[in-house]
N, C-alpha and C positions, 0 to 999 in steps of 0.2 A: 213449944211454946216460944215467942218471938220476944224478944227485946230489944228494944229501941234507948242507945245512951248516949245522950250528948255531955261535950265538954269546950272547957276553954274561954267563957267570958269572965267580965269582969269590970273593973272599972280604967278609962283608958282617956287620955286628953284628948277634946277635939286638933284634928289634925292626924292622929295615929293611929294605930295598925293593932289588926287582932282577927285570932285565927281561931276559927269555930270547929268543932273534928265531931262527931256523928258514927255509931258501929250498930249494925247490925246483925243479931248474930240469933243461933237456936233452929229450931227445923222450918229452916228456908227452902223452897225449888229456885224461885225467880223472883227478880227483881222487876220493875217496872221501872222505876221511878224511882230518887230521892231528891228532895227539898228540904226547905230552911224556911218560914213561917217565919212569922213576929207581930207579937202583940203591946202597944205604951199599953201605958192606963187610958183609962174610957175610950181607947179605940176599938176596932175590928182588930182580927188578926187579920193578917194579911199575906199572900205569897208574896216573894224573895226572891227567889232563885229555886231554876228545877234543873234536874242533869238525870237524861232520860235513857235504858241502857244502849242504846244505841250511841249517847256522849250527844247529842245536840242539848241544848242549854239554853234557857232563859230567864230573863231578870225583868223586876219591876224596875220600872221607867228611873225610878228616883234610885238606884243604886248602879244603875249601867254604867261604864267607864272608874267602878271605885271598889266592887267585891265582884270576885272572882269563886266560883264553883267548882268543885272535880274531886274523881275519886280516887279511891286509893287501889293500889292492883289487885286485888282482893275482889271490887267491884260492890265489898259490901260495911264499902265504909264513906262517909260525904266531906267532904267540907269546905267552907265558907272562908276565903281571907276577903277584910275586910281590911277599908287604904281607905285614907282622907276621911277617917267617920269625922260626924257631925251629932251634935243635941239631940236633933233628930231621928240618931239612928235609935240614942236609946230605947231599946226595950226588950220583954223574957223573949227571945228569941226558940224556936221549937224545932226540930228533926221531923218530917214524915218520910216513913218509905213503905210505897205502893207494893205489897207483896201480893205473892201467892205462897202459903206457907206448904210442907208436906204434907200432913195431910189433908191438903185440899189444891189440889195444884193445880187446876183448872179457876179455882177463884179467887181473885184479886183484891185484897182488901188495903186498907189505911189503918199502918200503927204508927203512934206517936213515941217519942220520948217523953220526958220530964218541961225541960227546958233548963235556957237556962240565962241569967242577966248579966244584958250589955248594957255598962252605963259612960255614957261619953257626956265628961263634965270637967271643968278646968279647976 
């Protein structure tokens, strides 16, 4: 069984910084990519940033230059460093891990965390 757990959300003032963490654990054979999504009230969930197994990263245009995605040494942890936060960054942030479990090592699927709230407000 695979678990994905996020942490690090909270309330921050505009212009402030926050770091989100996400750890995948359990019976994992391989990870292809780790991503952060967010969903604001009344809006669709959007992809914020992705880091792939080879290290390549992608960002949605609205966070480029402000957010940085990175992995831990064990490659099962992903971080999202958020700086210069704006009110429009307020959302529930979800960690997504595209991985193959030990039970089916040739089949990759998406696993989601429970989400962590980020609120940017003065």
